C-alpha positions as CSV (number, residue, x, y, z in Angstrom):
1,M,-22.9,-12.5,2.5
2,Q,-23.7,-11.2,-0.9
3,S,-23.1,-8.2,-3.0
4,V,-24.4,-7.1,-6.4
5,I,-22.3,-6.4,-9.5
6,T,-23.3,-3.0,-11.0
7,S,-23.5,-2.1,-14.7
8,K,-19.9,-0.9,-14.5
9,F,-18.9,-4.3,-13.0
10,Q,-18.3,-2.8,-9.6
11,T,-19.3,-4.3,-6.3
12,T,-19.4,-3.3,-2.6
13,I,-17.3,-5.2,-0.1
14,P,-19.6,-6.0,2.9
15,K,-18.7,-4.0,6.0
16,A,-18.1,-7.2,8.0
17,V,-15.5,-8.2,5.5
18,R,-13.9,-4.8,5.5
19,D,-13.7,-4.7,9.3
20,R,-12.3,-8.2,9.6
21,L,-9.6,-7.6,7.0
22,K,-9.0,-4.0,8.2
23,L,-9.5,-2.7,4.7
24,S,-9.8,1.0,4.0
25,I,-10.0,3.4,1.1
26,H,-7.2,3.0,-1.5
27,D,-6.2,-0.4,-0.3
28,T,-5.4,-2.9,-3.1
29,L,-7.0,-6.3,-3.6
30,E,-5.6,-9.2,-5.6
31,W,-8.0,-11.3,-7.6
32,K,-7.3,-15.0,-8.3
33,I,-9.2,-17.8,-9.9
34,D,-8.6,-21.1,-8.1
35,K,-10.4,-24.2,-9.3
36,G,-13.4,-22.2,-10.6
37,K,-13.6,-20.0,-7.5
38,I,-12.8,-16.4,-7.1
39,V,-10.3,-15.7,-4.4
40,I,-9.8,-12.0,-3.3
41,L,-6.8,-11.2,-1.1
42,P,-5.8,-7.9,0.4
43,V,-2.3,-6.8,-0.8
44,Q,-0.1,-6.0,2.2
45,K,2.1,-3.0,1.7
46,E,5.5,-4.2,2.7
47,F,6.8,-0.7,3.6
48,L,4.2,-0.3,6.3
49,K,5.7,-3.1,8.4
50,H,8.6,-0.7,9.0
51,R,6.4,2.1,10.3
52,N,7.9,3.9,13.4
53,R,11.2,1.9,13.3
54,I,13.3,4.8,12.2
55,K,13.4,7.8,14.4
56,T,14.4,11.1,12.9
57,G,14.9,14.5,14.5
58,P,14.5,18.0,13.2
59,G,16.8,18.8,10.3
60,K,17.4,21.3,7.5
61,I,16.2,20.3,4.0
62,E,19.0,22.4,2.5
63,D,21.6,20.3,4.2
64,D,20.0,17.1,3.1
65,I,19.9,18.3,-0.5
66,H,23.5,19.4,-0.4
67,R,24.6,16.0,1.1
68,A,22.6,14.1,-1.5
69,R,24.1,16.1,-4.4
70,Q,27.6,15.4,-3.0
71,Q,26.9,11.7,-2.8
72,R,25.6,11.7,-6.4
73,I,28.8,13.6,-7.6
74,K,31.0,10.9,-5.9
75,K,28.9,8.1,-7.5
76,Y,29.4,9.4,-11.1
77,R,33.1,10.2,-10.9
């Protein structure tokens, strides 16, 4: 597979690569040089591995704010 570097030094990731690595808009890539070769790796967002592990129910934002403020007061006393 090949892609062209534009005048702004941008390039398009081929669709086959995007699909295989499950890349999407706003994903981050890490660029490395290893023995004269360019290595491009997708950066895995660590927090996504915790998706759907914590179940929450309906709540009141006012109660949450009050509780957070009380905890902050206790922390700085």
